[in-house]
Structures are given as structure tokens and as C-alpha cells.
C-alpha positions in Angstrom: -124.8 -40.6 -71.4 -126.6 -43.6 -72.7 -130.2 -44.2 -71.6 -129.3 -47.2 -69.4 -126.2 -45.5 -67.9 -126.5 -44.9 -64.1 -123.2 -43.1 -63.6 -121.3 -40.4 -65.5 -118.1 -41.8 -66.7 -116.5 -38.3 -66.6 -117.4 -36.8 -63.3 -118.7 -39.8 -61.4 -122.1 -38.4 -60.4 -125.0 -40.7 -60.0 -127.8 -40.2 -62.6 -130.5 -42.6 -61.4 -128.8 -44.3 -58.4 -129.2 -42.8 -54.9 -126.2 -43.4 -52.6 -127.4 -44.4 -49.2 -125.6 -43.0 -46.1 -123.7 -45.5 -44.0 -125.5 -46.6 -40.9 -124.8 -44.7 -37.8 -122.6 -46.3 -35.1 -124.3 -44.5 -32.3 -127.3 -46.8 -32.0 -125.4 -50.0 -31.6 -123.1 -48.4 -29.0 -126.1 -47.1 -27.1 -127.7 -50.5 -27.1 -124.5 -52.1 -25.9 -124.0 -49.6 -23.1 -127.6 -50.1 -22.0 -127.1 -53.9 -21.9 -124.0 -53.5 -19.8 -125.7 -51.2 -17.4 -128.6 -53.6 -16.9 -126.2 -56.5 -16.3 -124.3 -54.4 -13.7 -127.6 -53.6 -11.9 -128.5 -57.3 -11.8 -125.1 -58.2 -10.4 -125.3 -55.5 -7.7 -128.8 -56.6 -6.7 -127.7 -60.2 -6.5 -124.7 -59.4 -4.3 -127.0 -57.3 -2.0 -129.4 -60.2 -1.6 -126.7 -62.6 -0.8 -125.1 -60.2 1.7 -128.5 -59.7 3.5 -128.9 -63.5 3.8 -125.4 -63.8 5.3 -126.1 -61.0 7.8 -129.4 -62.7 8.8 -127.6 -66.0 9.3 -125.0 -64.3 11.4 -127.6 -62.5 13.5 -129.3 -65.8 14.3 -125.9 -67.1 15.5 -125.4 -64.2 17.8 -126.4 -64.6 21.5 -130.0 -63.6 22.2 -130.1 -60.8 24.9 -131.9 -61.7 28.0 -135.6 -60.9 27.7 -136.4 -61.3 31.4 -134.7 -59.7 34.4 -132.4 -61.9 36.5 -134.4 -64.0 38.8 -134.0 -64.1 42.5 -135.0 -66.8 44.8 -137.7 -66.2 47.5 -136.3 -68.6 50.0 -133.3 -67.7 52.0 -130.2 -69.9 51.8 -128.2 -69.4 55.0 -124.5 -70.2 54.9 -123.6 -73.4 56.8 -122.4 -72.8 60.3 -118.7 -72.9 60.9 -116.7 -73.7 64.0 -113.0 -73.8 64.8 -113.0 -77.6 65.2 -115.5 -78.9 62.6 -115.4 -77.8 58.9 -118.7 -76.7 57.4 -120.6 -79.2 55.4 -121.0 -78.6 51.6 -124.6 -77.6 50.7 -124.8 -80.2 47.9 -122.1 -82.8 47.6 -123.1 -84.2 44.2 -123.3 -80.9 42.3 -120.0 -79.2 41.2 -119.9 -75.6 42.4 -122.5 -76.1 45.1 -120.4 -73.9 47.5 -120.6 -71.1 45.0 -124.4 -71.4 45.0 -124.4 -70.4 48.7 -122.5 -67.3 47.8 -119.1 -68.6 48.8 -116.5 -67.6 46.2 -116.7 -67.4 42.4 -119.3 -69.1 40.2 -117.8 -72.0 38.2 -116.4 -71.0 34.8 -116.5 -73.0 31.6 -113.4 -75.3 31.6 -110.6 -73.9 29.5 -110.2 -75.8 26.2 -113.5 -77.8 26.7 -115.6 -78.2 23.6 -119.1 -79.5 24.3 -122.8 -78.7 23.8 -124.6 -76.9 26.6 -127.9 -75.2 27.4 -127.7 -71.4 27.4 -130.0 -70.2 30.2 -129.3 -66.5 29.8 -127.0 -64.1 28.0 -126.3 -60.7 29.5 -123.6 -58.0 29.7 -124.0 -58.0 33.5 -121.6 -60.4 35.1 -123.2 -60.1 38.5 -126.6 -60.9 37.1 -125.2 -63.9 35.3 -123.5 -65.1 38.5 -126.8 -64.8 40.4 -128.7 -66.8 37.7 -126.0 -69.5 37.7 -126.2 -69.8 41.5 -130.0 -70.3 41.2 -129.5 -73.1 38.7 -126.8 -74.7 40.9 -129.1 -74.5 43.9 -131.8 -76.3 41.8 -129.4 -79.2 41.2 -128.0 -78.1 37.8 -124.3 -78.3 36.8 -124.1 -74.6 35.8 -121.7 -71.7 35.5 -120.8 -68.7 33.5 -118.7 -68.1 30.4 -117.2 -64.9 28.9 -118.1 -65.0 25.2 -114.9 -63.3 24.0 -113.1 -65.6 21.6 -115.9 -68.2 21.2 -117.8 -69.2 18.1 -121.5 -68.4 17.8 -121.3 -65.5 20.3 -120.5 -61.8 20.0 -117.8 -60.5 22.3 -118.6 -58.7 25.5 -121.3 -60.9 27.0 -121.7 -63.3 29.8 -123.4 -66.6 29.2 -125.1 -68.7 31.9 -124.6 -72.3 30.9 -126.2 -75.4 32.3 -124.5 -78.8 31.7 -121.9 -80.1 29.4 -123.0 -82.7 26.8 -121.2 -84.7 24.1 -123.9 -84.1 21.5 -126.8 -81.8 20.6 -129.5 -84.5 21.3 -128.4 -84.9 24.9 -128.3 -81.1 25.4 -131.8 -80.7 23.9 -133.2 -83.3 26.3 -131.6 -81.4 29.2 -133.2 -78.1 27.8 -136.6 -79.7 27.9 -136.2 -80.6 31.5 -135.5 -77.0 32.6 -137.9 -75.4 30.1 -140.4 -74.4 32.8 -137.7 -72.6 34.8 -135.9 -71.1 31.8 -138.3 -70.6 28.9 -135.7 -68.7 26.8 -133.0 -71.4 27.0 -131.5 -72.8 23.9 -128.8 -75.3 22.9 -125.5 -74.4 21.4 -121.9 -75.6 21.0 -119.2 -74.0 23.1 -116.1 -73.9 20.9 -113.1 -71.6 20.8 -112.9 -69.4 17.8 -110.0 -70.0 15.4 -108.1 -66.7 15.4 
């Protein structure tokens, strides 16, 4: 071979040139897989954070369990006397459901199909306790009653809500809540609306 010749023209072997090995494909594949794994981890963490925020918002919308036992009044409220000739006088003529406050019949229920704001005085799984609390509010001059939460927005099923008043907007309901704050410190305002099912 000549001095400046790098390859043998007969056998093809390199004389002065070193043939480099082709780069390995494993490193780029490993880098790509690592990047995909990191991206998947970020997506999972983001979805988890959004889900926790949604759960927290839903829990705030759920009814708050009653933190104080049902209150009982200390003064006795005797039922009005009845005779065969004169009907008994209603305890309070201006408050709907005043007869129920004296223990006569059922406590008023939320009107079917009615959508309005109200003050939730208590939420409990005990219907009898809810009825007692509603009677106390009625005796104090409130338009009050009970509501079964099944099928209503902003409540979990299976509870009884003691409501006070029916208002066309939140501002009016909040003013009413301030008036009974001393008697019902845990009261809050919400919209009573049937759930779209």
C-alpha cells in the first residue's frame, strides 16, 4: 500500500483509520421512558389535588351535624282548654303551624316544590328531636318546620333539617339569621331546592 493509503484495496481492512462503533440506542430510550414516567407522575398528582379540592367543596356543602343537643323549654305550655260547645283558641293566630307548637299534630313540613332561601337551625338524623326544635322556634314566633333532606341539593340524604323562614333571596335570609343568632348560634343560610335526578 502507498504511504498515504488508509484502506487496503484488496481486503478492505483499515490501516490508519479506526472505525467507531455506532451509538447505542439504549440511552435515548431510557431517557424517553424516564421523561414519560415523570410526566405521568405529574398528571397523577395534579388529578389527586383537583379531586381533593372537589371533595372539600362537597363536604362544605353537606349539612353540618348538630353540635348541641336538642333544646327543651323550661316553661310549660299547657294545651288550650276544650269544651263541647266552644272550639279551642289557637295559641298564636299569626304564626303558621302554631297549633303544632303546642304538640297538636305534625310539625309543618317544607312546602312541596317550593324553592327559597331559609335559615337552617339544626340538622339531625333524629326526626323527633328536629320536631321538638321546630316547635320551640314556632313558640318563639318563628315560621319554622322540618324538611327531610332526601332529594334536595346541598344536603346529604338521611337527615332532618329544622328550617326557619322562607325568603326570596340570600340577603333577607341572612338578616333573619342574625335575629335568631343568640338562640341558634349554629344556624346558617342555604337554598332549599330539589335535586335534578
